[in-house]
N, C-alpha and C positions, 0 to 999 in steps of 0.2 A: 450348624444342624442343616442347613443351606447353605453351605463351602463346602461340605463332603459329597451335599448331590451333587452339586454342581461341580466336580472331583471327579464322580462317578461318571457325570454324564462324560464327559472330556474325555475320558476313559476310554468308554462303552465307543464316539464319536470313532478315534483316535484308532481303534482295533479296527474301526469297520471302513475308514481308509485305509488303511497300510491294507487288507486285506483286499476290494476292490483294484487298489495299484496293484498286488502281485498276481492276480487275476485277471487282468489287463494286461500284463509285459509283454511289448510284442519277446519272442524268443527262450521266452518260460516253460513250462510242464509243458504238458499238450492237453488238451478239452476233454480226452481220456481219460489223461493219471494225472486229470483232478478228479474227476466224477471217481475215479476208480476206487481215491482216496476219501471223499467228501462221502461218500455210503458205506466204506469201511468204516469212516472215523461213527458214520452214525448206528451203526449196527455194534460196535463193539462200546456201545454211551461215550466216545468221548467228553462226548458234553454235558452227562451226569454230573451232580455234584460228588466229586472223591472221597468226603470223607463220611460220607453215606454210602457204604462197603448193598446195603439192605435195599437204596433205590439205581445203582451200581449195573448191580444183578438183576434185578426188575423189568429194569431198565434194556439192559442186552436180550434177558427171557424172552422180553413183551415184540423187542422192533424181528430175531433173529422169528418170532411162533408165528410173527407178520409173515416177514418171507417166507417161509416156504410156502402159508398160505399162499398169499402170492401168486406161486412160482405153481405151486397143486389147480390151482382154479388155471391158468392160461393154460397147466394141462390137456389139464380140463375143456374149458372149453374150445382147443387147437382138436380135441379127438372128437368134440362134436358136433363139429365142422366138417370136422375126416366124414363124419360119417353118412352122418346128414340126419344129425339128426335126437 
C-alpha cells in the first residue's frame, strides 16, 4: 500500500517537473499560446475524469456558464462606468 502511494507521488512529481520544464524552455510556445491552450483545456474539462461522462459534461457546462457570466459582468461594468452610473 505504501509502495503504491509512493509510486503515485513520484509520477505526480515527475509530471509537475516536466510541465515546469516545458513552460520555462526558451524557444517553446509563446506565453499567449500557452495561456490560450490552458484556458481551452480548462473550459473543455480536459482535467475531468473521462470515465464519467456526467462529470465531464457537468464540468464543461459549469465552466462555460461561468465564463459567460464573467464576460457579462465585465460588459455591465464597462457600460456602468461609461454611463456614469
